[in-house]
Each structure stands twice: as structure tokens, then as C-alpha cells.
N, C-alpha and C positions, 0 to 999 in steps of 0.2 A: 258760178254756178245759178242757174234762173230755176223755177222751183215753179208749179204748174199751177192755180189757186180755183181755177175752177168748182173745184170743187167745193173750196170754203165763199169762194162768191155768189156760191150758190142756195146760199148755208145760211146765208146775209138779211136777201132779199126774203128768204120765207122767214126767218126770224123776227123781223124789222123793216120791214119792204123797198127801203128804199137802202143807200151804203151813208147816205145826207144822215140819216136816221140810228143812224150804231154807227158813227166815228162821230158824232154827239152826244153816243150812253158808252165811249171807247174811252170819249175826251180826249178829243184829238180829230184834225182842221181834216176836211175834208178829202180837199190836198193830201195829207202824210198817208191820206189809208191809200190814195186813190195812185199816188206816188209806191207805199210796199208789196200793193196789187198785184201793181206795174215790175213789179223785179231793179227799184231805183234805188232803193232804201230798204235797209233789212228788216223784218220785226225781232224786238229784243223780247228774251225768253217770261218780264213780263205778260211784254202787250199781250202773246199768246199766250198764257194765263187768265190774265183779266177776260183775250175774245172768250176760252174754250169754257169760259164761266155763263158770256152774256148767251151766247150759244150756243150753251147745255150739246157740247160734244164731248163725249169725254177719254178721257187721257187715254185710253188703250187704242183709239180708234187719233186723237191729233197727229198722228205721221197723214195720214192718207189726207191729216188739211192742208196740213201748212209745211210738207216736208216730199210731193212728189213731184219729181225730177219732169223740166220742162224738160218736154223731149223733140227734139226736131226731126222732121219726114222732108226726108231730099228726093223727087224728082228725078228719078234714073231716067236717063232719052235712049232707047237699045237703038 
């Protein structure tokens, strides 16, 4: 299952300016963060918790940042 991290990406830029700056604060490489944001590897519960703290995401909003399912739009030909 793939997740849509657009809202999370926006929050990262809003709070840290770049994904690179955020990844250093998180303690992971920029490549690792990129792989996670591109659904190649999953975020651990500890990472979600730490990211939420760094990004000031309230606990009742975590699902909107980390668990929005990615929707595939299929164009239909009539």
C-alpha cells in the first residue's frame, strides 16, 4: 500500500526549508528520507513519533500526514 506524503512534504518545507535540513535533524540520511517519502521503505513508529515532534504535528492529526492512502487516478476513454 502506498501513502500520499504531500502534506508531510509541505510541513517539512514549512518548518525546515529543505528535506536535507530536516533529515539531519531527524538523524537519517537525505537518501533514506527520500526513499521513505517515495514509498520505497516504511516509516517506523519511532520515526513517526520523532517527526511529529520536530514538525509540531498534534497527535490527533498524525493520520493526515502519515496515513493518507495514495489514490491512483485512471483516465477512462469513452
